[in-house]
Structure formats: structure tokens, C-alpha cells
VMD Tcl script that draws the C-alpha trace (Angstrom):
set ca {
  {-13.58 32.11 1.97}
  {-12.48 34.38 -0.85}
  {-12.76 33.41 -4.44}
  {-10.26 34.25 -7.08}
  {-11.56 36.42 -9.89}
  {-9.21 35.08 -12.50}
  {-9.05 31.73 -14.21}
  {-6.36 29.28 -13.14}
  {-3.45 30.23 -15.38}
  {-1.68 26.90 -15.04}
  {-4.78 24.99 -16.12}
  {-5.34 27.39 -19.03}
  {-1.67 27.13 -20.06}
  {-1.74 23.34 -20.03}
  {-4.87 23.28 -22.21}
  {-3.34 25.85 -24.56}
  {-0.10 23.90 -24.86}
  {-1.92 20.67 -25.75}
  {-4.03 22.55 -28.32}
  {-0.91 24.05 -29.95}
  {0.79 20.64 -30.03}
  {-2.43 19.23 -31.47}
  {-2.50 21.65 -34.38}
  {1.14 20.93 -35.21}
  {0.54 17.17 -35.08}
  {-2.60 17.58 -37.18}
  {-0.61 19.47 -39.81}
  {1.81 16.54 -39.95}
  {-0.98 13.94 -40.12}
  {-2.73 15.94 -42.86}
  {0.26 15.44 -45.14}
  {-1.00 11.91 -45.60}
  {-3.83 13.40 -47.65}
  {-1.36 14.23 -50.40}
  {-1.38 10.58 -51.41}
  {-5.15 10.13 -51.12}
  {-7.42 11.18 -53.96}
  {-9.97 13.94 -53.53}
  {-8.26 15.61 -50.59}
  {-6.69 19.05 -50.35}
  {-4.06 19.60 -47.66}
  {-4.52 23.38 -47.39}
  {-8.30 23.18 -47.21}
  {-8.27 20.54 -44.47}
  {-5.68 22.45 -42.44}
  {-7.60 25.72 -42.82}
  {-10.85 24.04 -41.73}
  {-9.16 22.69 -38.60}
  {-7.80 26.15 -37.82}
  {-11.23 27.77 -38.21}
  {-12.84 25.15 -35.95}
  {-10.17 25.72 -33.29}
  {-10.66 29.49 -33.46}
  {-14.44 29.09 -33.02}
  {-13.87 26.68 -30.14}
  {-11.34 28.98 -28.46}
  {-13.69 31.95 -28.72}
  {-16.40 29.86 -27.02}
  {-13.87 28.66 -24.43}
  {-12.81 32.15 -23.40}
  {-16.38 33.50 -23.52}
  {-17.63 30.75 -21.23}
  {-14.59 30.99 -18.96}
  {-14.81 34.75 -18.59}
  {-18.53 35.53 -18.81}
  {-20.70 32.56 -17.84}
  {-20.72 31.50 -14.15}
  {-20.67 27.72 -13.97}
  {-23.64 27.65 -11.57}
  {-25.93 28.61 -14.46}
  {-25.55 25.09 -15.83}
  {-27.07 23.67 -12.65}
  {-30.39 25.44 -13.27}
  {-30.70 24.00 -16.79}
  {-29.26 20.54 -16.10}
  {-32.44 18.53 -16.74}
  {-33.59 20.27 -19.95}
  {-30.04 20.18 -21.31}
  {-29.84 16.44 -20.67}
  {-33.25 15.77 -22.25}
  {-32.42 17.90 -25.31}
  {-29.09 16.10 -25.68}
  {-30.86 12.73 -25.55}
  {-33.38 13.83 -28.18}
  {-30.67 15.26 -30.44}
  {-28.64 12.04 -30.16}
  {-31.71 9.94 -30.99}
  {-32.37 12.05 -34.11}
  {-29.53 10.28 -35.92}
  {-31.93 7.37 -36.45}
  {-34.53 9.52 -38.21}
  {-34.40 9.11 -42.02}
  {-33.35 12.23 -43.93}
  {-31.84 13.64 -40.73}
  {-29.32 11.05 -39.61}
  {-26.12 10.51 -41.57}
  {-24.33 7.15 -41.75}
  {-20.77 6.36 -42.76}
  {-18.23 3.60 -42.13}
  {-20.80 1.39 -40.42}
  {-21.98 4.00 -37.92}
  {-25.07 6.22 -37.67}
  {-23.72 8.97 -35.43}
  {-24.25 12.27 -37.23}
  {-27.01 14.72 -38.06}
  {-26.84 16.14 -41.57}
  {-27.46 19.91 -41.55}
  {-26.86 20.22 -45.29}
  {-23.79 22.45 -45.08}
  {-22.12 20.30 -42.41}
  {-22.68 17.38 -40.06}
  {-22.70 17.34 -36.26}
  {-22.24 14.48 -33.81}
  {-24.87 14.97 -31.09}
  {-23.40 12.34 -28.77}
  {-20.74 14.97 -27.97}
  {-23.53 17.14 -26.51}
  {-24.80 14.13 -24.60}
  {-21.42 13.61 -22.92}
  {-21.46 17.07 -21.39}
  {-25.23 16.97 -20.78}
  {-24.88 13.75 -18.77}
  {-22.08 15.19 -16.63}
  {-24.03 18.38 -15.90}
  {-27.19 16.41 -15.07}
  {-25.47 13.96 -12.70}
  {-23.50 16.74 -11.00}
  {-26.74 18.67 -10.41}
  {-28.67 15.59 -9.31}
  {-26.14 14.38 -6.76}
  {-25.79 17.91 -5.43}
  {-29.55 18.00 -4.87}
  {-29.76 14.61 -3.10}
  {-26.33 14.64 -1.45}
  {-27.77 13.31 1.83}
  {-29.17 10.24 0.06}
  {-26.36 9.37 -2.35}
  {-25.50 6.19 -0.41}
  {-29.04 4.90 -0.76}
  {-29.96 2.33 -3.38}
  {-33.20 3.89 -4.62}
  {-32.15 7.55 -4.77}
  {-28.41 7.18 -5.11}
  {-27.55 4.13 -7.22}
  {-30.68 3.43 -9.30}
  {-30.69 6.89 -10.94}
  {-27.10 6.27 -12.05}
  {-28.15 2.96 -13.58}
  {-31.11 4.65 -15.27}
  {-28.99 7.45 -16.78}
  {-26.39 5.00 -18.07}
  {-29.08 2.66 -19.41}
  {-30.80 5.44 -21.38}
  {-27.60 6.94 -22.78}
  {-26.20 3.48 -23.47}
  {-29.33 2.38 -25.34}
  {-29.01 5.31 -27.74}
  {-25.23 5.43 -28.15}
  {-24.60 1.69 -28.41}
  {-27.32 1.50 -31.06}
  {-25.35 3.89 -33.31}
  {-22.97 2.02 -32.49}
  {-20.39 4.08 -30.58}
  {-18.88 1.98 -27.82}
  {-16.00 4.39 -27.21}
  {-18.22 7.38 -26.46}
  {-20.28 5.32 -24.04}
  {-17.09 4.22 -22.28}
  {-16.15 7.87 -21.78}
  {-19.60 8.76 -20.41}
  {-19.45 5.72 -18.15}
  {-16.06 6.76 -16.70}
  {-17.25 10.31 -16.02}
  {-20.53 9.12 -14.47}
  {-18.75 6.72 -12.13}
  {-16.26 9.43 -11.14}
  {-19.11 11.80 -10.22}
  {-20.87 9.05 -8.26}
  {-17.72 8.24 -6.27}
  {-16.91 11.93 -5.65}
  {-20.48 12.50 -4.43}
  {-20.01 9.78 -1.81}
  {-21.53 6.73 -3.49}
  {-21.05 3.31 -1.89}
  {-18.32 1.00 -3.11}
  {-20.69 -1.97 -2.84}
  {-22.86 -0.33 -5.49}
  {-19.79 -0.01 -7.71}
  {-19.23 -3.75 -7.29}
  {-22.77 -4.34 -8.54}
  {-22.00 -2.03 -11.45}
  {-18.86 -4.02 -12.26}
  {-20.89 -7.23 -12.43}
  {-23.41 -5.55 -14.73}
  {-20.58 -4.34 -16.96}
  {-19.06 -7.82 -17.32}
  {-22.43 -9.26 -18.28}
  {-23.09 -6.39 -20.72}
  {-19.73 -6.75 -22.46}
  {-20.32 -10.49 -22.80}
  {-23.74 -9.83 -24.33}
  {-22.30 -7.28 -26.78}
  {-19.59 -9.71 -27.85}
  {-22.18 -12.42 -28.37}
  {-24.60 -10.34 -30.44}
  {-22.20 -8.01 -32.27}
  {-19.47 -9.82 -34.21}
  {-17.27 -6.71 -34.56}
  {-17.09 -6.39 -30.75}
  {-15.97 -10.00 -30.51}
  {-13.42 -9.37 -33.29}
  {-11.96 -6.39 -31.40}
  {-11.66 -8.42 -28.21}
  {-9.99 -11.27 -30.12}
  {-7.65 -8.77 -31.78}
  {-6.74 -7.36 -28.37}
  {-5.97 -10.84 -27.08}
  {-4.09 -11.91 -30.23}
  {-2.96 -8.91 -32.36}
  {-1.21 -11.18 -34.89}
  {-4.39 -12.86 -36.15}
  {-6.05 -11.65 -39.36}
  {-3.49 -8.89 -39.96}
  {-5.23 -7.81 -43.17}
  {-8.66 -7.79 -41.55}
  {-9.74 -7.18 -37.95}
  {-6.15 -6.69 -36.71}
  {-5.07 -4.37 -39.53}
  {-5.70 -1.08 -37.72}
  {-3.89 -2.12 -34.55}
  {-1.00 -3.64 -36.48}
  {-0.43 -0.49 -38.53}
  {-0.67 1.62 -35.39}
  {1.92 -0.49 -33.59}
  {4.22 -0.27 -36.61}
  {3.93 3.54 -36.53}
  {4.55 3.73 -32.79}
  {7.48 1.32 -32.99}
  {9.01 3.11 -35.97}
  {9.35 6.26 -33.88}
  {11.78 4.46 -31.57}
  {13.31 6.75 -28.91}
  {13.33 10.23 -30.47}
  {11.14 9.79 -33.57}
  {11.68 10.25 -37.28}
  {11.19 14.02 -36.99}
  {8.28 16.40 -37.46}
  {6.28 15.54 -40.57}
  {8.38 12.44 -41.33}
  {5.83 9.78 -40.39}
  {5.54 7.13 -43.11}
  {2.50 5.18 -41.86}
  {0.14 8.10 -42.46}
  {0.64 7.59 -46.20}
  {-1.90 4.93 -47.25}
  {-1.20 2.54 -44.37}
  {-2.66 3.95 -41.14}
  {-6.47 4.23 -41.00}
  {-7.81 7.64 -39.88}
  {-4.38 9.33 -39.47}
  {-5.99 12.71 -38.73}
  {-8.68 11.27 -36.50}
  {-8.64 8.31 -34.16}
  {-5.07 7.28 -35.09}
  {-3.36 10.66 -34.78}
  {-1.42 9.58 -31.68}
  {0.29 6.94 -33.81}
  {1.42 9.65 -36.23}
  {2.66 11.72 -33.28}
  {4.58 8.72 -31.91}
  {6.26 8.06 -35.25}
  {7.24 11.73 -35.59}
  {8.46 12.27 -32.02}
  {9.17 8.80 -30.67}
  {8.96 7.46 -27.14}
  {10.20 10.70 -25.62}
  {7.62 12.89 -27.34}
  {4.79 10.43 -26.70}
  {5.68 10.19 -23.02}
  {5.74 13.97 -22.69}
  {2.26 14.24 -24.25}
  {0.89 11.58 -21.90}
  {2.44 13.41 -18.96}
  {0.88 16.69 -20.14}
  {-2.57 15.10 -20.03}
  {-1.77 13.72 -16.57}
  {-0.67 17.11 -15.23}
  {-3.79 18.68 -16.78}
  {-5.92 16.07 -14.99}
  {-4.21 16.56 -11.63}
  {-4.45 20.35 -11.86}
  {-8.10 20.14 -12.88}
  {-8.92 17.79 -10.01}
  {-7.09 20.07 -7.57}
  {-9.01 23.11 -8.80}
  {-12.33 21.22 -8.64}
  {-11.67 19.92 -5.15}
  {-11.18 23.47 -3.85}
  {-14.47 24.86 -5.14}
  {-16.70 25.74 -2.16}
  {-19.93 24.20 -3.51}
  {-20.77 20.60 -4.31}
  {-22.05 21.21 -7.84}
  {-18.86 22.98 -8.94}
  {-16.75 20.20 -7.47}
  {-18.70 17.40 -9.13}
  {-18.99 19.23 -12.45}
  {-15.24 19.93 -12.55}
  {-14.37 16.33 -11.73}
  {-16.81 15.05 -14.36}
  {-15.37 17.29 -17.08}
  {-11.77 16.39 -16.23}
  {-12.62 12.68 -16.42}
  {-14.46 13.24 -19.71}
  {-11.40 14.85 -21.29}
  {-8.64 12.72 -19.81}
  {-10.36 9.33 -19.88}
  {-11.16 9.80 -23.57}
  {-7.57 10.77 -24.29}
  {-6.15 7.78 -22.45}
  {-8.72 5.41 -23.98}
  {-7.60 6.60 -27.42}
  {-3.90 6.20 -26.63}
  {-4.35 2.86 -24.87}
  {-6.29 1.42 -27.81}
  {-3.62 2.46 -30.33}
  {-0.82 0.79 -28.39}
  {-2.84 -2.37 -27.73}
  {-3.48 -1.93 -24.01}
  {-7.26 -2.08 -24.52}
  {-9.43 -3.09 -27.51}
  {-9.87 -0.48 -30.25}
  {-12.71 1.91 -29.49}
  {-12.73 4.67 -32.11}
  {-12.72 7.84 -29.99}
  {-10.67 10.91 -30.99}
  {-7.71 12.26 -29.05}
  {-9.01 15.35 -27.22}
  {-7.71 18.74 -28.45}
  {-5.66 16.99 -31.18}
  {-7.72 14.82 -33.54}
  {-9.52 16.23 -36.60}
  {-12.00 18.90 -35.58}
  {-15.72 19.19 -35.71}
  {-18.27 18.69 -32.96}
  {-15.82 16.78 -30.76}
  {-13.15 19.50 -30.81}
  {-15.58 22.39 -30.26}
  {-17.30 20.57 -27.38}
  {-13.93 19.73 -25.78}
  {-13.02 23.42 -25.85}
  {-16.42 24.34 -24.38}
  {-15.83 21.80 -21.59}
  {-12.42 23.35 -20.96}
  {-14.11 26.77 -20.81}
  {-16.52 25.55 -18.13}
  {-13.58 24.08 -16.21}
  {-11.77 27.41 -16.34}
  {-14.95 29.13 -15.17}
  {-14.99 26.78 -12.19}
  {-11.33 27.60 -11.49}
  {-12.26 31.26 -10.86}
  {-14.10 30.14 -7.73}
  {-11.44 27.75 -6.46}
  {-10.30 28.61 -2.95}
  {-6.56 29.30 -2.72}
}
mol new
graphics top color blue
foreach p $ca { graphics top sphere $p radius 0.5 }
foreach p [lrange $ca 0 end-1] q [lrange $ca 1 end] { graphics top cylinder $p $q radius 0.2 }
display resetview
């Protein structure tokens, strides 16, 4: 079998197109800052551009220079370091809290969100582990219990922050890797039962989780409280109608829509470009996912295949979780839209993940 020596151009083009669309949408969403005190439109836009440039440099460096198999050799230490870094948010004078969450490490000149490292670290670790024990993946002790252990450890740290959305993304990627490695469906049934019990426990002990579930069931209740975010998002999406108000013409981003540059940026996009534009963006993510899965499936070795599948699910599941929450299909979760929402650790890590995926594509059998 021959390997290609070039990255998959279609996959790279799809990622590039979404990134370009993302910057344009971000520039529209940033206009909402003009009506909010203490914000500077040019500074925010410039910062996003710099972060994207840094991320793209890392993307192309990883895609062109670093063979993806290197990650297999460092899977365990990377996972452990990511766990430690994520746990550091709870250390006084190191962790940074805002808006009810303790999810960042304060470096003085900036903040980072270590759970973004943990997402990729978990995928690399599970891909390496199931490659190593591929003959035993259907077993309970060596196949299923390690998955439970990994999810329990990551969940304990991330849900404590709390960051339910990030854990949902890790969960989706972990399950995808387990299934692709040949895990038993009966074990997935057990996992489903555990999930139902866990969600019930979270709703019972964390009032905001219960509020989000109630808001999902009845979006019209408490429209100035727990349902406010979803209501304003639905107004923005509905206001776009078929073709949208036009680029930069979104109204909801001015004072009404929470986090217009972050978690709610899809709502701004929908108001600007309407049903047609929103559908095209959703389709772009879908095509990106299908191309990524195709590339991953044609890699000769198990680790490359599982790693590629895990990264694709990380990127696309997070994107669809974000979109679904903003249109009321699932409860609000608070995860950014990949390649599009306001930059920082999440954007740079997404571009690094795309770089690894492109590195994998170089070895895909044609």
C-alpha cells in the first residue's frame, strides 16, 4: 500500500472555508461590542486575527512536519499532564473564576482553559490504548472498564468546574473511539443506563442543570431568567427568516443576546444569513465530518484510524451540540462553535486538532 505524501486538499479546504466564514461572522458579532461599555471593536477583532494566525501556523506545522504516530508514544504522559493542568484551576492564586465557572488558569498576561488540552489528551490516550489491546476490546475488564475509568476521572474534574458541555464532547469522542475499536454494543447499553442515572443525579444536586432541562422542555417559562438565553437565541434565528437580514445587520447582538461572540455566535450568523446560510454552514460541518471519517478509515494502522475518528467527533459533535442548544433541540450547554466562536485556547486547540487530522490524511490509502 502506498501512502500519499500530501495532505488531503479537500479536507484542508473545508477547514479553511469554515475558518474564513468564522472570522467574517466574528467580525459581525463583534459589532455588538459598540453598545457595550469597556469594549473596543478593533482590539477584539485584531486579537481574534492574531489567535487564528498562531493557530494556523501550528496547524500547518503539525500537518506538514509532525507524523501523527509520534502522539502514540506520548499518549499516557500527555493524558496525565492534561488531567493535572485541568485540576490546577481549583488551586487558589492559579485558577480563575468567572460567570459561575472555575475553568481557567491565570497566567498573568492571559488565561488558558486546560480542559481543551484534556479533550485532545483523552482522544490520543484512548486511541493508543485500544490500539494496544485491540484483541481484548470486547472484554469487560480490559475493554469496557478502562473507558468507564477514563470518563469517570475526566468527568470528576470537568463537572466540578462545572463544564457539562465539554464533558459531553469528550464523552461523544470516547464512545466513538470505543465503537470504532470494536467495543460491544451491550457495553454501550450499560453506559446508557449509567448516563441516565448520572444526568438524574446532576439535576437533583445542581439546580442550574434542572433549570436547563426545564427550559428545554418548556422554553416559555421564566423568559427573563433561566429561559432568557434560549429565548433571545430563538428570536435571533427566527428574525433571519429565509435569507437573513444581511451581513452585519443582526439586531440581537446589541444588548439582547448573551455571549454573541462566543457560545451564541451561531444565532448571530442565523440572523445575518437566515435559514439558507445556516443550513449551508451545517452542511459544511457535515461534509467536513464525512471527509474526515473517510480519510481516517483509509489509514493503514489502527492508531491513525482511531485518532482521526476521535478528532473528527471532537470537532463536529461540539459544533452540533452548540447549534442544537441554540435552536432548542437540546438543553443549553455553553460550548463554543468550533473554528468560529471567540478565540483563545479553544480556537488554537481546534486548529491543532485539525493539523493532526491533516497529518493523518497524508497516510490515507487512495
